[in-house]
C-alpha positions as CSV (number, residue, x, y, z in Angstrom):
1,M,-175.5,-62.9,-9.8
2,R,-174.0,-66.3,-10.5
3,V,-170.2,-66.8,-10.2
4,L,-168.0,-69.8,-11.0
5,I,-164.4,-70.1,-9.6
6,I,-161.9,-72.5,-11.1
7,E,-158.7,-72.6,-9.0
8,D,-156.6,-75.5,-8.0
9,E,-155.1,-73.8,-4.9
10,P,-157.6,-74.3,-2.0
11,L,-156.3,-71.3,0.0
12,T,-156.6,-69.0,-3.1
13,R,-160.0,-70.4,-3.9
14,R,-161.4,-69.9,-0.4
15,G,-159.8,-66.4,-0.2
16,L,-161.5,-65.4,-3.4
17,I,-164.8,-66.7,-2.2
18,K,-164.5,-64.7,1.0
19,L,-163.6,-61.5,-0.8
20,L,-166.5,-61.9,-3.2
21,Q,-168.8,-62.2,-0.2
22,T,-167.5,-59.1,1.5
23,I,-166.8,-56.6,-1.3
24,R,-169.3,-53.7,-1.8
25,V,-169.8,-52.9,-5.5
26,E,-172.9,-51.2,-6.7
27,G,-175.0,-53.6,-8.7
28,F,-173.1,-56.7,-7.6
29,N,-175.7,-58.9,-5.8
30,L,-174.3,-62.3,-5.3
31,D,-176.8,-65.2,-5.7
32,S,-174.5,-68.2,-5.8
33,I,-170.8,-69.2,-6.0
34,S,-169.8,-72.5,-7.6
35,E,-166.2,-73.7,-7.1
36,V,-164.0,-76.4,-8.8
37,A,-160.3,-77.2,-8.7
38,Y,-159.6,-77.8,-12.4
39,A,-160.9,-76.6,-15.8
40,E,-162.2,-80.1,-16.8
41,D,-164.2,-80.2,-13.5
42,A,-166.1,-77.0,-14.6
43,I,-167.4,-78.5,-17.9
44,P,-170.6,-80.0,-16.3
45,Y,-171.4,-76.7,-14.6
46,L,-170.9,-74.7,-17.9
47,Q,-173.1,-77.2,-19.8
48,E,-176.0,-77.0,-17.3
49,E,-175.9,-73.5,-15.8
50,K,-175.5,-69.9,-17.0
51,F,-172.9,-67.8,-15.2
52,D,-172.4,-64.1,-15.1
53,I,-168.7,-64.1,-14.1
54,V,-166.2,-67.0,-14.3
55,F,-162.8,-66.7,-12.5
56,T,-160.4,-69.3,-13.9
57,D,-156.7,-70.1,-13.3
58,I,-154.5,-70.5,-16.4
59,E,-152.7,-73.7,-15.4
60,G,-153.7,-76.9,-13.6
61,G,-155.3,-80.1,-14.6
62,E,-155.5,-81.7,-18.1
63,M,-157.1,-78.6,-19.6
64,N,-155.9,-75.0,-19.1
65,G,-158.2,-72.0,-18.6
66,L,-157.7,-70.6,-22.1
67,E,-158.8,-74.0,-23.6
68,L,-161.9,-74.0,-21.5
69,I,-162.8,-70.5,-22.5
70,S,-162.3,-71.2,-26.2
71,G,-164.5,-74.2,-25.9
72,Y,-167.4,-72.7,-23.9
73,K,-167.5,-69.0,-24.7
74,E,-170.2,-69.6,-27.3
75,L,-172.4,-71.6,-24.9
76,Q,-171.8,-69.1,-22.1
77,Q,-172.3,-66.1,-24.4
78,G,-172.2,-62.8,-22.5
79,T,-170.4,-64.3,-19.5
80,Q,-167.5,-62.2,-18.2
81,W,-164.3,-64.4,-18.0
82,V,-161.6,-63.4,-15.6
83,I,-158.1,-65.0,-15.9
84,V,-156.5,-65.4,-12.4
85,S,-152.7,-65.9,-12.5
86,G,-149.8,-65.8,-10.1
87,Y,-147.5,-64.1,-12.7
88,D,-147.8,-61.4,-15.3
89,S,-147.3,-63.2,-18.6
90,F,-147.5,-61.1,-21.7
91,T,-147.9,-64.3,-23.9
92,F,-150.8,-65.6,-21.8
93,A,-152.4,-62.1,-21.8
94,Q,-152.2,-62.0,-25.6
95,K,-153.9,-65.5,-25.9
96,A,-156.5,-64.4,-23.4
97,I,-157.4,-61.4,-25.5
98,L,-157.7,-63.6,-28.6
99,C,-160.2,-65.7,-26.6
100,G,-162.3,-62.7,-25.8
101,V,-161.1,-62.3,-22.2
102,K,-160.9,-58.7,-21.0
103,E,-159.9,-59.1,-17.4
104,Y,-156.6,-60.4,-16.0
105,L,-156.4,-60.6,-12.2
106,L,-153.0,-61.0,-10.7
107,K,-152.3,-62.8,-7.4
108,P,-152.1,-61.9,-4.6
109,I,-155.8,-60.9,-5.0
110,T,-156.7,-57.9,-2.9
111,K,-160.1,-56.5,-2.0
112,E,-159.4,-53.3,-4.0
113,K,-158.2,-55.2,-7.2
114,L,-161.1,-57.6,-7.0
115,S,-163.6,-54.7,-6.6
116,Q,-162.2,-52.9,-9.6
117,T,-162.4,-56.1,-11.7
118,V,-166.0,-56.8,-10.7
119,E,-167.0,-53.2,-11.5
120,R,-165.6,-53.7,-15.1
121,C,-167.3,-57.1,-15.4
122,L,-170.6,-55.5,-14.4
123,Q,-170.1,-52.9,-17.1
124,G,-169.4,-55.7,-19.6
125,L,-172.6,-57.4,-18.5
126,K,-174.6,-54.2,-19.2
127,T,-173.3,-53.9,-22.7
128,R,-173.0,-57.6,-23.6
129,Q,-175.9,-57.3,-26.2
130,H,-175.7,-53.9,-27.8
131,D,-176.7,-55.1,-31.3
132,F,-180.1,-55.5,-32.8
133,I,-181.6,-57.2,-35.8
134,G,-183.6,-54.6,-37.6
135,A,-187.0,-55.1,-39.2
136,D,-185.5,-54.4,-42.6
137,E,-183.0,-57.2,-42.1
138,I,-185.7,-59.6,-41.1
139,D,-187.9,-58.5,-44.1
140,E,-184.9,-59.0,-46.4
141,L,-184.5,-62.6,-45.2
142,L,-188.2,-63.4,-45.2
143,T,-188.7,-62.1,-48.8
144,A,-185.7,-63.9,-50.2
145,L,-186.5,-67.2,-48.5
146,E,-190.1,-67.0,-49.5
147,E,-189.2,-66.6,-53.1
148,S,-186.6,-69.3,-53.2
149,I,-188.7,-71.8,-51.3
150,W,-191.9,-71.1,-53.4
151,S,-189.9,-71.7,-56.6
152,L,-188.4,-74.9,-55.0
153,N,-184.9,-73.6,-55.4
154,R,-183.0,-75.4,-52.7
155,L,-179.5,-74.0,-53.5
156,E,-180.8,-70.4,-53.6
157,A,-182.6,-70.9,-50.2
158,E,-179.4,-72.2,-48.6
159,T,-177.3,-69.4,-50.2
160,V,-179.7,-66.7,-49.0
161,F,-179.6,-67.9,-45.4
162,L,-175.9,-68.5,-45.3
163,E,-175.2,-65.0,-46.6
164,W,-177.7,-63.5,-44.1
165,S,-176.2,-65.5,-41.2
166,G,-172.7,-64.3,-42.2
167,K,-173.9,-60.7,-41.7
168,M,-175.2,-61.7,-38.2
169,E,-171.7,-63.0,-37.1
170,I,-170.4,-59.5,-36.6
171,K,-173.3,-58.7,-34.2
172,Q,-173.1,-59.3,-30.5
173,L,-176.4,-61.2,-30.0
174,S,-177.4,-63.4,-27.1
175,V,-178.4,-66.9,-28.0
176,D,-181.9,-66.4,-26.6
177,Y,-182.5,-63.3,-28.6
178,Y,-181.2,-64.9,-31.8
179,C,-183.5,-67.9,-31.2
180,N,-186.5,-65.6,-30.7
181,I,-185.8,-63.9,-34.0
182,L,-185.3,-67.1,-36.0
183,T,-188.4,-68.6,-34.4
184,H,-190.4,-65.5,-35.5
185,V,-188.9,-65.7,-39.0
186,M,-189.7,-69.4,-39.3
187,E,-193.3,-68.9,-38.1
188,V,-194.0,-66.0,-40.5
189,L,-192.3,-67.8,-43.4
190,F,-194.4,-70.9,-42.8
191,H,-197.6,-68.9,-42.8
192,R,-196.6,-66.9,-45.9
193,I,-195.9,-70.0,-47.9
194,A,-199.2,-71.6,-46.7
195,T,-201.2,-68.5,-47.6
196,K,-199.7,-68.2,-51.1
197,G,-201.5,-71.3,-52.2
198,S,-200.2,-74.5,-50.5
199,Q,-201.8,-76.3,-47.7
200,L,-198.9,-77.4,-45.6
201,M,-199.1,-79.6,-42.5
202,N,-200.8,-77.9,-39.5
203,A,-198.5,-79.5,-36.9
204,F,-195.3,-78.0,-38.2
205,H,-193.0,-77.1,-35.3
206,W,-191.2,-73.8,-36.0
207,E,-189.7,-73.0,-32.6
208,I,-185.9,-72.6,-32.4
209,A,-184.7,-73.1,-28.8
210,V,-181.1,-74.4,-28.6
211,A,-177.9,-73.6,-26.7
212,S,-175.8,-71.9,-29.4
213,K,-176.2,-69.6,-32.4
214,K,-174.6,-72.1,-34.8
215,E,-177.0,-74.8,-33.7
216,A,-179.9,-72.4,-34.1
217,E,-178.8,-71.6,-37.7
218,R,-178.4,-75.3,-38.5
219,L,-181.9,-76.1,-37.2
220,F,-183.4,-73.1,-38.9
221,L,-182.0,-74.0,-42.3
222,G,-183.1,-77.6,-41.8
223,K,-186.7,-76.4,-41.2
224,C,-186.6,-74.1,-44.3
225,L,-185.6,-77.2,-46.4
226,E,-188.3,-79.2,-44.7
227,I,-190.9,-76.6,-45.9
228,L,-189.5,-76.8,-49.4
229,Q,-189.8,-80.6,-49.3
230,L,-193.4,-80.4,-48.1
231,L,-194.1,-78.0,-50.9
232,E,-192.6,-80.4,-53.5
233,Q,-194.7,-83.2,-52.2
234,K,-197.9,-81.1,-52.3
235,R,-197.3,-79.7,-55.8
236,K,-198.7,-82.0,-58.4
237,G,-199.4,-80.1,-61.6
238,N,-201.4,-76.9,-61.1
239,E,-202.3,-76.7,-57.5
240,I,-204.3,-73.5,-57.5
241,D,-208.0,-74.2,-56.7
242,P,-210.8,-72.0,-55.4
243,I,-209.7,-72.3,-51.8
244,E,-206.1,-71.3,-52.7
245,M,-207.5,-68.4,-54.7
246,A,-209.5,-67.4,-51.7
247,K,-206.4,-67.4,-49.5
248,I,-204.6,-65.1,-51.9
249,Y,-207.6,-62.7,-52.0
250,I,-207.9,-62.6,-48.2
251,L,-204.2,-61.9,-47.9
252,D,-204.3,-59.1,-50.5
253,H,-207.3,-57.4,-48.7
254,L,-206.3,-58.0,-45.1
255,D,-206.5,-54.4,-44.2
256,E,-210.2,-54.3,-45.2
257,D,-213.3,-55.6,-43.5
258,I,-213.7,-58.5,-45.9
259,S,-216.4,-61.0,-45.2
260,L,-217.0,-64.6,-46.1
261,E,-219.9,-63.6,-48.4
262,E,-217.6,-61.2,-50.3
263,V,-214.9,-63.7,-50.9
264,A,-217.4,-66.4,-51.9
265,G,-218.9,-63.9,-54.4
266,K,-215.6,-63.2,-55.9
267,L,-215.1,-66.9,-56.5
268,G,-218.7,-67.4,-57.8
269,L,-219.6,-69.8,-55.0
270,N,-222.5,-70.0,-52.7
271,A,-221.5,-68.6,-49.3
272,S,-222.7,-71.7,-47.3
273,Y,-220.9,-74.1,-49.6
274,F,-217.8,-72.0,-49.6
275,S,-217.8,-71.9,-45.8
276,Q,-218.0,-75.7,-45.6
277,L,-215.3,-76.2,-48.3
278,F,-213.0,-73.7,-46.7
279,K,-213.2,-75.4,-43.3
280,K,-212.7,-78.8,-45.0
281,E,-209.6,-77.7,-47.0
282,T,-207.9,-75.5,-44.4
283,G,-209.0,-77.1,-41.1
284,Q,-210.1,-73.6,-39.9
285,T,-213.2,-71.5,-40.2
286,F,-213.0,-68.4,-42.4
287,V,-213.1,-66.1,-39.4
288,K,-210.3,-68.0,-37.6
289,Y,-208.2,-68.1,-40.7
290,R,-208.6,-64.4,-41.4
291,S,-207.8,-63.6,-37.7
292,S,-204.6,-65.7,-37.8
293,L,-203.4,-63.8,-40.9
294,R,-204.1,-60.5,-39.2
295,M,-202.1,-61.6,-36.1
296,E,-199.2,-62.7,-38.3
297,K,-199.3,-59.4,-40.1
298,A,-199.4,-57.6,-36.7
299,K,-196.3,-59.4,-35.6
300,E,-194.5,-58.2,-38.7
301,L,-195.6,-54.6,-38.1
302,L,-194.6,-54.7,-34.4
303,L,-191.0,-55.2,-35.5
304,K,-191.0,-51.9,-37.2
305,K,-189.9,-49.1,-34.8
306,D,-191.6,-46.4,-36.8
307,I,-195.1,-47.9,-36.4
308,K,-196.9,-47.2,-33.1
309,V,-198.7,-50.1,-31.5
310,I,-202.0,-48.1,-31.4
311,D,-201.9,-47.7,-35.2
312,I,-201.5,-51.4,-36.0
313,P,-205.2,-52.5,-35.7
314,F,-206.1,-50.1,-38.4
315,L,-203.5,-51.5,-40.7
316,I,-204.8,-55.1,-40.4
317,G,-208.6,-54.4,-40.8
318,L,-209.4,-53.9,-37.2
319,N,-210.8,-50.7,-35.8
320,D,-211.0,-51.7,-32.1
321,H,-207.6,-51.5,-30.2
322,P,-208.8,-53.3,-27.1
323,H,-210.1,-56.1,-29.2
324,F,-206.8,-56.3,-31.1
325,T,-204.8,-56.5,-27.8
326,K,-207.1,-59.3,-26.5
327,T,-206.9,-61.2,-29.8
328,F,-203.2,-60.8,-30.1
329,K,-202.6,-62.0,-26.5
330,K,-204.9,-65.0,-27.1
331,Y,-203.0,-65.9,-30.3
332,T,-199.4,-65.4,-29.1
333,G,-199.6,-65.5,-25.3
334,Q,-198.2,-62.0,-25.1
335,T,-199.5,-58.5,-25.3
336,P,-198.3,-56.5,-28.4
337,S,-196.0,-54.4,-26.2
338,G,-194.6,-57.6,-24.6
339,F,-193.9,-59.1,-28.0
340,R,-192.0,-56.0,-29.0
341,R,-189.8,-56.2,-25.9
342,K,-189.1,-59.9,-26.4
343,M,-188.0,-59.2,-30.0
344,G,-185.7,-56.4,-28.9
345,V,-187.8,-53.5,-30.3
346,D,-187.7,-50.6,-27.9
């Protein structure tokens, strides 16, 4: 457990450190304690490290404790903030509550008072992310964005995401979890657009990995509009051609054991010629392209709690569960069960 202490009185600071090192609270395993005198001195620490508990004095220095908390509670999301004060001020307590502070530790600090405060902080850490973004909410966003981007409606795409992100504001979500969800949505959205009939750039970077939820949302929307712009550039008259028709057919029959020969026959093309043309236009072999679609579909299904992992191979045209697990891990770097855990699906 990582702790930061912000206290301008050296004796109080050293005393608090000693007490933290000696108290016995179940679940409180101290890894490190960082200490500074003033709130402004803590800024570099808060920008570079993640703390579980921060003890801060109200007064002292150019910035007070409440100003520090207001400025860094988003970056240090989930951190338990404890106000340390030498006097019981109702006004300051009210302001602290508005900043999201739940603990108010009065001086002199005793072992008993500190132990009780740490116990409550540990409880807060256990429940700091109790919200979850459901598969239906993700599907809602994906469907709406896919439709607006495919129709090149920039305003609608922006409105769709802003409305959805507004709903997410009331949820208590960690930044890492939120970034994982947005990365997943971006990746699926890119593949959906690409498989609807538009060859987008293969090197598109869809990962969302930033320090705050607001920054994640800004980056996500920017990438959505980037896809829309790519689509505009690609679209010159009627873009649908045999390969695009093949992509649509593969997607529509993904749960079947479709072959290259079958798709070529549907298009009235020689199988050998179709294979060469498909590789030239998509940059992938038919088999690799079909496998990628299946893995993307599997990722969508893994977000649905009512679908068992063991049933997913049969829903994407695979009848061999070990082969599915091996292919999924090779494609994503994670097992199907590991992917579910990362995305918060129990």
